DRENDO-1510 file (C-alpha; in Angstrom, 1 decimal, always signed):
<recs>
REC; n; res; u; v; w
REC; 1; UNK; +0.0; +0.0; +0.0 .
REC; 2; UNK; +1.4; +3.4; -0.9 .
REC; 3; UNK; +2.2; +6.1; +1.5 .
REC; 4; UNK; -1.0; +8.1; +1.6 .
REC; 5; UNK; -2.9; +10.1; +4.2 .
REC; 6; UNK; -5.6; +7.4; +4.3 .
REC; 7; UNK; -3.0; +4.9; +5.4 .
REC; 8; UNK; -0.7; +6.6; +7.9 .
REC; 9; UNK; +2.2; +4.8; +9.5 .
REC; 10; UNK; +1.2; +3.2; +12.7 .
REC; 11; UNK; +3.7; +2.4; +15.4 .
REC; 12; UNK; +4.5; -1.2; +15.9 .
REC; 13; UNK; +2.5; -2.7; +18.9 .
REC; 14; UNK; +4.4; -3.6; +22.0 .
REC; 15; UNK; +6.0; -7.0; +21.9 .
REC; 16; UNK; +4.2; -9.8; +23.8 .
REC; 17; UNK; +7.4; -10.7; +25.7 .
REC; 18; UNK; +7.9; -7.1; +26.8 .
REC; 19; UNK; +4.3; -7.1; +28.2 .
REC; 20; UNK; +4.9; -10.4; +29.9 .
REC; 21; UNK; +8.1; -9.1; +31.5 .
REC; 22; UNK; +6.2; -6.0; +32.7 .
REC; 23; UNK; +3.5; -8.2; +34.3 .
REC; 24; UNK; +6.1; -10.4; +36.0 .
REC; 25; UNK; +8.0; -7.3; +37.3 .
REC; 26; UNK; +4.8; -5.8; +38.7 .
REC; 27; UNK; +3.8; -9.1; +40.4 .
REC; 28; UNK; +7.2; -9.6; +41.8 .
REC; 29; UNK; +7.2; -6.0; +43.3 .
REC; 30; UNK; +4.0; -6.6; +45.2 .
REC; 31; UNK; +5.1; -10.0; +46.3 .
REC; 32; UNK; +8.4; -8.6; +47.6 .
REC; 33; UNK; +6.6; -5.7; +49.2 .
REC; 34; UNK; +4.2; -7.9; +51.0 .
REC; 35; UNK; +6.9; -10.3; +52.1 .
REC; 36; UNK; +9.0; -7.4; +53.4 .
REC; 37; UNK; +6.0; -6.0; +55.4 .
REC; 38; UNK; +5.3; -9.5; +56.9 .
REC; 39; UNK; +9.0; -10.0; +57.8 .
REC; 40; UNK; +9.1; -6.6; +59.5 .
REC; 41; UNK; +6.0; -7.3; +61.5 .
REC; 42; UNK; +7.2; -10.7; +62.6 .
REC; 43; UNK; +10.7; -9.6; +63.4 .
REC; 44; UNK; +9.8; -6.2; +65.0 .
REC; 45; UNK; +6.4; -6.4; +66.7 .
REC; 46; UNK; +5.2; -3.3; +68.6 .
REC; 47; UNK; +8.0; -1.0; +67.5 .
REC; 48; UNK; +7.3; +2.8; +67.3 .
REC; 49; UNK; +8.3; +2.9; +63.6 .
REC; 50; UNK; +5.7; +0.2; +62.7 .
REC; 51; UNK; +3.0; +2.7; +61.7 .
REC; 52; UNK; +5.4; +4.6; +59.5 .
REC; 53; UNK; +6.5; +1.4; +57.8 .
REC; 54; UNK; +3.0; +0.4; +57.2 .
REC; 55; UNK; +1.9; +3.8; +55.9 .
REC; 56; UNK; +5.0; +4.1; +53.6 .
REC; 57; UNK; +4.3; +0.5; +52.3 .
REC; 58; UNK; +0.7; +1.4; +51.5 .
REC; 59; UNK; +1.9; +4.7; +49.8 .
REC; 60; UNK; +4.5; +2.9; +47.8 .
REC; 61; UNK; +1.9; +0.3; +46.7 .
REC; 62; UNK; -0.5; +3.0; +45.6 .
REC; 63; UNK; +2.1; +4.9; +43.8 .
REC; 64; UNK; +3.3; +1.8; +41.9 .
REC; 65; UNK; -0.3; +1.0; +40.9 .
REC; 66; UNK; -0.6; +4.5; +39.3 .
REC; 67; UNK; +2.5; +3.8; +37.1 .
REC; 68; UNK; +0.9; +2.0; +34.2 .
REC; 69; UNK; -1.8; +4.7; +33.8 .
REC; 70; UNK; +1.0; +7.3; +33.1 .
REC; 71; UNK; +2.4; +5.2; +30.2 .
REC; 72; UNK; +6.1; +4.3; +29.5 .
REC; 73; UNK; +7.2; +7.5; +27.8 .
REC; 74; UNK; +9.5; +9.8; +29.8 .
REC; 75; UNK; +7.0; +12.6; +30.3 .
REC; 76; UNK; +7.2; +15.1; +33.2 .
REC; 77; UNK; +4.4; +13.3; +35.1 .
REC; 78; UNK; +6.1; +9.9; +34.6 .
REC; 79; UNK; +9.5; +11.3; +35.8 .
REC; 80; UNK; +7.8; +12.9; +38.8 .
REC; 81; UNK; +6.1; +9.6; +39.6 .
REC; 82; UNK; +9.3; +7.7; +39.4 .
REC; 83; UNK; +11.0; +10.2; +41.7 .
REC; 84; UNK; +8.2; +9.8; +44.3 .
REC; 85; UNK; +8.4; +6.0; +44.1 .
REC; 86; UNK; +12.2; +6.0; +44.5 .
REC; 87; UNK; +12.1; +8.5; +47.4 .
REC; 88; UNK; +9.4; +6.6; +49.2 .
REC; 89; UNK; +11.3; +3.4; +48.8 .
REC; 90; UNK; +14.5; +5.0; +50.1 .
REC; 91; UNK; +12.8; +6.3; +53.2 .
REC; 92; UNK; +11.2; +2.9; +53.7 .
REC; 93; UNK; +14.6; +1.1; +53.4 .
REC; 94; UNK; +16.1; +3.5; +55.9 .
REC; 95; UNK; +13.4; +2.6; +58.4 .
REC; 96; UNK; +13.5; -1.1; +57.5 .
REC; 97; UNK; +16.4; -2.4; +55.4 .
REC; 98; UNK; +14.6; -5.6; +54.6 .
REC; 99; UNK; +12.6; -3.7; +52.0 .
REC; 100; UNK; +15.8; -3.3; +49.9 .
REC; 101; UNK; +14.9; -6.3; +47.7 .
REC; 102; UNK; +12.0; -4.4; +46.3 .
REC; 103; UNK; +14.6; -2.6; +44.2 .
REC; 104; UNK; +14.7; -5.4; +41.7 .
REC; 105; UNK; +11.4; -4.5; +40.1 .
REC; 106; UNK; +12.3; -0.9; +40.4 .
REC; 107; UNK; +15.3; -1.6; +38.1 .
REC; 108; UNK; +12.9; -2.6; +35.4 .
REC; 109; UNK; +10.7; +0.5; +36.0 .
REC; 110; UNK; +13.7; +2.8; +35.8 .
REC; 111; UNK; +15.0; +1.2; +32.6 .
REC; 112; UNK; +11.5; +1.5; +31.0 .
REC; 113; UNK; +11.1; +5.2; +32.0 .
REC; 114; UNK; +14.5; +6.8; +31.7 .
REC; 115; UNK; +17.0; +7.1; +28.8 .
REC; 116; UNK; +19.5; +4.3; +28.8 .
REC; 117; UNK; +22.4; +6.2; +30.4 .
REC; 118; UNK; +20.2; +7.9; +33.1 .
REC; 119; UNK; +18.6; +4.5; +33.8 .
REC; 120; UNK; +21.9; +2.8; +34.3 .
REC; 121; UNK; +23.1; +5.5; +36.6 .
REC; 122; UNK; +19.9; +5.2; +38.7 .
REC; 123; UNK; +20.2; +1.4; +38.8 .
REC; 124; UNK; +23.8; +1.7; +40.0 .
REC; 125; UNK; +22.7; +4.1; +42.8 .
REC; 126; UNK; +19.8; +1.8; +43.8 .
REC; 127; UNK; +22.2; -1.2; +43.8 .
REC; 128; UNK; +24.6; +0.7; +46.1 .
REC; 129; UNK; +21.8; +1.5; +48.4 .
REC; 130; UNK; +20.7; -2.1; +48.5 .
REC; 131; UNK; +24.2; -3.3; +49.3 .
REC; 132; UNK; +24.4; -0.7; +52.2 .
REC; 133; UNK; +21.1; -1.8; +53.6 .
REC; 134; UNK; +21.9; -5.5; +53.4 .
REC; 135; UNK; +25.3; -5.0; +55.2 .
REC; 136; UNK; +23.4; -3.1; +58.0 .
REC; 137; UNK; +21.2; -6.2; +58.5 .
REC; 138; UNK; +24.1; -8.6; +58.6 .
REC; 139; UNK; +25.8; -9.1; +62.0 .
REC; 140; UNK; +29.1; -9.9; +60.2 .
REC; 141; UNK; +30.7; -9.2; +56.9 .
REC; 142; UNK; +29.2; -11.5; +54.1 .
REC; 143; UNK; +30.7; -11.3; +50.6 .
REC; 144; UNK; +27.5; -12.5; +49.1 .
REC; 145; UNK; +25.7; -9.3; +50.3 .
REC; 146; UNK; +28.4; -7.3; +48.6 .
REC; 147; UNK; +28.4; -9.2; +45.3 .
REC; 148; UNK; +24.8; -10.6; +44.9 .
REC; 149; UNK; +22.9; -7.2; +44.5 .
REC; 150; UNK; +25.3; -5.9; +41.7 .
REC; 151; UNK; +25.1; -9.3; +39.9 .
REC; 152; UNK; +21.3; -9.3; +40.1 .
REC; 153; UNK; +21.2; -5.6; +38.9 .
REC; 154; UNK; +23.6; -6.4; +36.0 .
REC; 155; UNK; +21.6; -9.4; +34.9 .
REC; 156; UNK; +18.3; -7.5; +35.0 .
REC; 157; UNK; +19.7; -4.6; +33.1 .
REC; 158; UNK; +21.3; -6.9; +30.5 .
REC; 159; UNK; +18.0; -8.8; +30.0 .
REC; 160; UNK; +16.0; -5.7; +29.6 .
REC; 161; UNK; +18.5; -4.0; +27.2 .
REC; 162; UNK; +18.6; -7.1; +25.0 .
REC; 163; UNK; +14.8; -7.3; +24.8 .
REC; 164; UNK; +14.5; -3.6; +24.1 .
REC; 165; UNK; +17.0; -3.9; +21.2 .
REC; 166; UNK; +15.0; -6.9; +19.9 .
REC; 167; UNK; +11.9; -4.8; +20.1 .
REC; 168; UNK; +13.5; -1.9; +18.3 .
REC; 169; UNK; +14.8; -4.2; +15.6 .
REC; 170; UNK; +11.3; -5.7; +15.2 .
REC; 171; UNK; +9.8; -2.2; +14.9 .
REC; 172; UNK; +12.3; -1.2; +12.3 .
REC; 173; UNK; +11.6; -4.4; +10.4 .
REC; 174; UNK; +7.9; -3.8; +10.5 .
REC; 175; UNK; +8.4; -0.2; +9.3 .
REC; 176; UNK; +10.6; -1.4; +6.5 .
REC; 177; UNK; +8.0; -4.0; +5.4 .
REC; 178; UNK; +5.3; -1.3; +5.5 .
REC; 179; UNK; +7.4; +1.1; +3.5 .
REC; 180; UNK; +8.4; -1.6; +1.0 .
REC; 181; UNK; +4.8; -2.7; +0.6 .
REC; 182; UNK; +3.7; +0.9; +0.0 .
REC; 183; UNK; +6.5; +1.4; -2.5 .
REC; 184; UNK; +5.6; -1.8; -4.3 .
REC; 185; UNK; +2.0; -0.8; -4.5 .
REC; 186; UNK; +3.0; +2.6; -5.8 .
REC; 187; UNK; +5.2; +1.0; -8.4 .
REC; 188; UNK; +2.4; -1.4; -9.5 .
REC; 189; UNK; +0.0; +1.5; -9.8 .
REC; 190; UNK; +2.5; +3.4; -11.9 .
REC; 191; UNK; +3.2; +0.4; -14.1 .
REC; 192; UNK; -0.6; -0.2; -14.4 .
REC; 193; UNK; -1.1; +3.4; -15.4 .
REC; 194; UNK; +1.7; +3.3; -18.1 .
REC; 195; UNK; +0.3; +0.0; -19.4 .
REC; 196; UNK; -3.2; +1.4; -19.6 .
REC; 197; UNK; -1.9; +4.5; -21.4 .
REC; 198; UNK; -0.1; +2.3; -23.9 .
REC; 199; UNK; -3.2; +0.2; -24.4 .
REC; 200; UNK; -5.3; +3.3; -25.0 .
REC; 201; UNK; -2.8; +4.7; -27.4 .
REC; 202; UNK; -2.9; +1.5; -29.4 .
REC; 203; UNK; -6.7; +1.5; -29.3 .
REC; 204; UNK; -6.8; +5.0; -30.6 .
REC; 205; UNK; -4.1; +4.3; -33.3 .
REC; 206; UNK; -5.9; +1.2; -34.6 .
REC; 207; UNK; -9.3; +2.7; -34.7 .
REC; 208; UNK; -9.8; +6.5; -34.7 .
REC; 209; UNK; -6.4; +7.4; -36.2 .
REC; 210; UNK; -6.8; +4.8; -39.0 .
REC; 211; UNK; -10.3; +5.9; -39.8 .
REC; 212; UNK; -9.3; +9.6; -39.9 .
REC; 213; UNK; -6.4; +8.7; -42.2 .
REC; 214; UNK; -8.7; +6.8; -44.5 .
REC; 215; UNK; -11.1; +9.7; -44.6 .
REC; 216; UNK; -8.3; +12.1; -45.4 .
REC; 217; UNK; -7.1; +9.9; -48.3 .
REC; 218; UNK; -10.7; +9.6; -49.7 .
REC; 219; UNK; -11.5; +13.2; -49.4 .
REC; 220; UNK; -8.2; +14.2; -51.0 .
REC; 221; UNK; -9.0; +11.8; -53.9 .
REC; 222; UNK; -12.5; +13.3; -54.1 .
REC; 223; UNK; -11.0; +16.8; -54.3 .
REC; 224; UNK; -8.7; +15.8; -57.1 .
REC; 225; UNK; -11.5; +14.3; -59.2 .
REC; 226; UNK; -14.3; +16.6; -58.3 .
REC; 227; UNK; -14.3; +18.5; -61.5 .
REC; 228; UNK; -13.2; +15.8; -63.9 .
REC; 229; UNK; -15.1; +12.8; -62.5 .
REC; 230; UNK; -17.9; +14.0; -60.2 .
REC; 231; UNK; -19.4; +10.5; -59.9 .
REC; 232; UNK; -16.1; +9.0; -58.6 .
REC; 233; UNK; -15.6; +12.0; -56.3 .
REC; 234; UNK; -19.1; +11.5; -54.8 .
REC; 235; UNK; -18.3; +7.8; -54.3 .
REC; 236; UNK; -15.2; +8.7; -52.4 .
REC; 237; UNK; -17.2; +11.1; -50.3 .
REC; 238; UNK; -19.9; +8.5; -49.5 .
REC; 239; UNK; -17.2; +6.0; -48.6 .
REC; 240; UNK; -15.6; +8.6; -46.3 .
REC; 241; UNK; -19.0; +9.3; -44.8 .
REC; 242; UNK; -19.4; +5.6; -44.0 .
REC; 243; UNK; -15.9; +5.4; -42.5 .
REC; 244; UNK; -16.7; +8.5; -40.4 .
REC; 245; UNK; -19.9; +6.8; -39.1 .
REC; 246; UNK; -18.0; +3.7; -38.3 .
REC; 247; UNK; -15.3; +5.8; -36.5 .
REC; 248; UNK; -18.0; +7.6; -34.5 .
REC; 249; UNK; -19.5; +4.3; -33.4 .
REC; 250; UNK; -16.0; +3.1; -32.5 .
REC; 251; UNK; -15.3; +6.3; -30.5 .
REC; 252; UNK; -18.5; +5.8; -28.5 .
REC; 253; UNK; -17.6; +2.2; -27.9 .
REC; 254; UNK; -14.1; +3.2; -26.9 .
REC; 255; UNK; -15.5; +5.7; -24.4 .
REC; 256; UNK; -17.9; +3.2; -23.0 .
REC; 257; UNK; -15.8; +0.2; -22.4 .
REC; 258; UNK; -12.9; +0.2; -25.0 .
REC; 259; UNK; -14.3; -3.0; -26.6 .
REC; 260; UNK; -14.2; -3.2; -30.4 .
REC; 261; UNK; -17.6; -2.3; -31.9 .
REC; 262; UNK; -17.1; -5.2; -34.4 .
REC; 263; UNK; -17.3; -7.6; -31.5 .
REC; 264; UNK; -20.3; -6.1; -29.8 .
REC; 265; UNK; -23.6; -7.9; -29.5 .
REC; 266; UNK; -22.0; -11.3; -29.4 .
REC; 267; UNK; -20.3; -11.1; -32.8 .
REC; 268; UNK; -17.4; -13.6; -33.1 .
REC; 269; UNK; -13.9; -12.9; -34.2 .
REC; 270; UNK; -14.4; -14.6; -37.6 .
REC; 271; UNK; -17.4; -12.4; -38.4 .
REC; 272; UNK; -15.6; -9.3; -37.4 .
REC; 273; UNK; -12.6; -10.2; -39.6 .
REC; 274; UNK; -14.8; -11.0; -42.5 .
REC; 275; UNK; -16.4; -7.6; -42.4 .
REC; 276; UNK; -13.0; -5.7; -42.6 .
REC; 277; UNK; -12.0; -3.8; -45.6 .
REC; 278; UNK; -8.9; -1.9; -46.7 .
REC; 279; UNK; -10.5; +0.7; -49.0 .
REC; 280; UNK; -12.3; +0.8; -52.3 .
REC; 281; UNK; -9.2; -0.2; -54.3 .
REC; 282; UNK; -8.1; -3.3; -52.3 .
REC; 283; UNK; -10.0; -6.6; -52.3 .
REC; 284; UNK; -9.9; -8.3; -48.9 .
REC; 285; UNK; -10.6; -12.0; -48.6 .
REC; 286; UNK; -11.1; -14.0; -45.4 .
REC; 287; UNK; -10.3; -17.7; -44.7 .
REC; 288; UNK; -11.1; -19.8; -41.7 .
REC; 289; UNK; -9.1; -22.9; -41.0 .
REC; 290; UNK; -9.5; -25.5; -38.3 .
REC; 291; UNK; -12.3; -26.0; -35.7 .
REC; 292; UNK; -13.2; -22.6; -34.1 .
REC; 293; UNK; -12.8; -22.6; -30.4 .
REC; 294; UNK; -14.0; -20.0; -27.8 .
REC; 295; UNK; -11.4; -17.2; -27.4 .
REC; 296; UNK; -11.0; -14.9; -24.5 .
REC; 297; UNK; -12.2; -11.4; -25.1 .
REC; 298; UNK; -8.8; -9.9; -24.9 .
REC; 299; UNK; -7.4; -12.3; -27.5 .
REC; 300; UNK; -10.3; -11.5; -29.9 .
REC; 301; UNK; -9.8; -7.8; -29.4 .
REC; 302; UNK; -6.0; -8.0; -29.9 .
REC; 303; UNK; -6.3; -10.1; -33.1 .
REC; 304; UNK; -9.0; -7.8; -34.5 .
REC; 305; UNK; -6.9; -4.7; -33.8 .
REC; 306; UNK; -3.8; -6.3; -35.3 .
REC; 307; UNK; -5.9; -7.1; -38.5 .
REC; 308; UNK; -7.1; -3.5; -38.6 .
REC; 309; UNK; -3.6; -2.1; -38.2 .
REC; 310; UNK; -2.2; -4.5; -40.8 .
REC; 311; UNK; -4.9; -3.6; -43.3 .
REC; 312; UNK; -4.2; +0.1; -42.7 .
REC; 313; UNK; -0.5; -0.5; -43.5 .
REC; 314; UNK; -1.5; -2.4; -46.6 .
REC; 315; UNK; -3.7; +0.5; -47.7 .
REC; 316; UNK; -1.2; +3.3; -47.0 .
REC; 317; UNK; +2.2; +1.7; -47.8 .
REC; 318; UNK; +2.0; -1.5; -49.9 .
REC; 319; UNK; +0.3; -0.5; -53.1 .
REC; 320; UNK; -1.4; -3.9; -53.1 .
REC; 321; UNK; -4.5; -4.9; -55.0 .
REC; 322; UNK; -5.6; -7.8; -52.8 .
REC; 323; UNK; -5.1; -8.8; -49.2 .
REC; 324; UNK; -6.0; -12.1; -47.5 .
REC; 325; UNK; -6.9; -12.7; -43.8 .
REC; 326; UNK; -6.5; -16.3; -42.6 .
REC; 327; UNK; -7.6; -17.2; -39.1 .
REC; 328; UNK; -6.3; -20.7; -38.1 .
REC; 329; UNK; -7.2; -22.7; -35.0 .
REC; 330; UNK; -4.4; -25.1; -34.3 .
REC; 331; UNK; -5.5; -26.6; -31.0 .
REC; 332; UNK; -3.0; -25.1; -28.7 .
REC; 333; UNK; -2.8; -21.7; -30.4 .
REC; 334; UNK; -4.7; -19.4; -32.8 .
REC; 335; UNK; -2.8; -17.8; -35.7 .
REC; 336; UNK; -3.9; -14.8; -37.8 .
REC; 337; UNK; -2.1; -14.3; -41.1 .
REC; 338; UNK; -2.4; -11.1; -43.2 .
REC; 339; UNK; -0.9; -11.4; -46.7 .
REC; 340; UNK; -0.9; -8.8; -49.5 .
REC; 341; UNK; +0.5; -8.7; -53.1 .
REC; 342; UNK; +2.1; -5.3; -52.7 .
REC; 343; UNK; +5.6; -4.2; -53.4 .
REC; 344; UNK; +7.0; -5.4; -50.1 .
REC; 345; UNK; +10.0; -4.1; -48.4 .
REC; 346; UNK; +13.5; -5.2; -47.3 .
REC; 347; UNK; +13.1; -3.8; -43.7 .
REC; 348; UNK; +10.0; -3.2; -41.6 .
REC; 349; UNK; +8.8; +0.4; -41.5 .
REC; 350; UNK; +9.4; +2.2; -38.3 .
REC; 351; UNK; +6.5; +4.7; -38.7 .
REC; 352; UNK; +9.0; +7.5; -38.9 .
REC; 353; UNK; +6.4; +9.6; -40.7 .
REC; 354; UNK; +4.8; +10.3; -37.3 .
REC; 355; UNK; +1.3; +8.8; -38.2 .
REC; 356; UNK; +1.4; +6.0; -35.7 .
REC; 357; UNK; +3.3; +3.1; -34.3 .
REC; 358; UNK; +1.5; +0.2; -36.0 .
REC; 359; UNK; +4.1; -2.6; -36.0 .
REC; 360; UNK; +5.2; -1.6; -32.5 .
REC; 361; UNK; +1.7; -1.7; -31.3 .
REC; 362; UNK; +1.1; -5.1; -32.8 .
REC; 363; UNK; +4.2; -6.5; -31.2 .
REC; 364; UNK; +3.1; -5.1; -27.8 .
REC; 365; UNK; -0.4; -6.6; -28.1 .
REC; 366; UNK; +1.0; -10.0; -29.0 .
REC; 367; UNK; +3.7; -9.9; -26.3 .
REC; 368; UNK; +1.1; -9.1; -23.7 .
REC; 369; UNK; -0.7; -12.3; -24.5 .
REC; 370; UNK; +2.5; -14.4; -24.6 .
REC; 371; UNK; +2.5; -14.8; -28.4 .
REC; 372; UNK; +4.8; -14.0; -31.3 .
REC; 373; UNK; +4.6; -11.7; -34.3 .
REC; 374; UNK; +6.6; -12.5; -37.5 .
REC; 375; UNK; +6.8; -10.5; -40.7 .
REC; 376; UNK; +8.1; -11.9; -44.0 .
REC; 377; UNK; +8.5; -9.6; -47.0 .
REC; 378; UNK; +10.4; -9.5; -50.2 .
REC; 379; UNK; +10.6; -6.5; -52.5 .
REC; 380; UNK; +8.1; -7.0; -55.3 .
REC; 381; UNK; +6.5; -10.1; -53.9 .
REC; 382; UNK; +4.3; -8.7; -51.1 .
REC; 383; UNK; +4.2; -9.1; -47.3 .
REC; 384; UNK; +2.9; -11.7; -44.9 .
REC; 385; UNK; +2.3; -10.8; -41.2 .
REC; 386; UNK; +1.6; -13.6; -38.8 .
REC; 387; UNK; +0.4; -13.3; -35.2 .
REC; 388; UNK; +0.4; -16.5; -33.1 .
REC; 389; UNK; -1.2; -16.5; -29.6 .
REC; 390; UNK; -1.1; -19.6; -27.4 .
REC; 391; UNK; -4.4; -20.9; -25.9 .
REC; 392; UNK; -4.9; -22.5; -22.6 .
REC; 393; UNK; -5.9; -26.2; -22.9 .
REC; 394; UNK; -9.6; -26.9; -22.4 .
REC; 395; UNK; -10.5; -28.4; -19.0 .
</recs>
């Protein structure tokens, strides 16, 4: 899909494993907080600081619950909330060092909220505070209390950073896929537009342009013989009028659905080819060989346009007296041959006179259908044009 306003880029949804990690961290926080409260009440019953510890624990729990509602982006409210959570936890640890292990879920919260460098600094400070609190609880020096908290903090930080990089890579990949899909769709639309423009140019060349060219030739002939041979001139005018009427019908059909008017109302390709002519001075004969088979509309239209273009070339360039159209059904392909007895040529014309691109258009039509176009001509012996289009086997 192309980049349009109707289809804006949407951010990639959060990864499932990131949401799972967040759920685990929140659950661990409340479990550690509840365990720390229970441990304090069991170890220090009836102490004056107990109300403060309970009040701070409830406050910390309420603040932590508000966190998801503020989102994960480092907004001012989110930073203020994180500051309140850390401050409440620090005061609570000062009153009861056993609450120090609640810092592990706070590591995850800090890493999600702050930029990487700021988050690592805060994690290091929290880790140092946890080590200090644990050493205060110990009656003697314990190396595990000095090494375990930094190891846990480093592990938690490494896991989060790795998952965050994976999430960023996935978001980048999704963005690339969306952008590639849009570019591909835009390219396909451009190619489709160019193909349609080429098809329309061929339709106009093989119908309206050829009819106008024929009318011009007939009217010029009528003008030359108007004084010397009025009857012939009037005949040319009547023929030009008929061609103009046919061109008008073709133009209307082209505007309506671009289907050849000769194939309208269920007329077959053979009937349409039999009705073609190349002007009053050229005799056109039609032959049908083989058993006729149903042809797709686009094949019928292409062969008819090729025949019209070929006859226009015969009329304008060959000097022929007769032309023969042969439609052959050969089972796996259909072949249309157009032969004339004109003067022929040694090399195909390139339409350098600017009146069209007949042979090029014929080749394009046949190529679009997977077929081949061959031209055989010898000076003085006429020309044979052959268009072969493969057919799909009948089911």
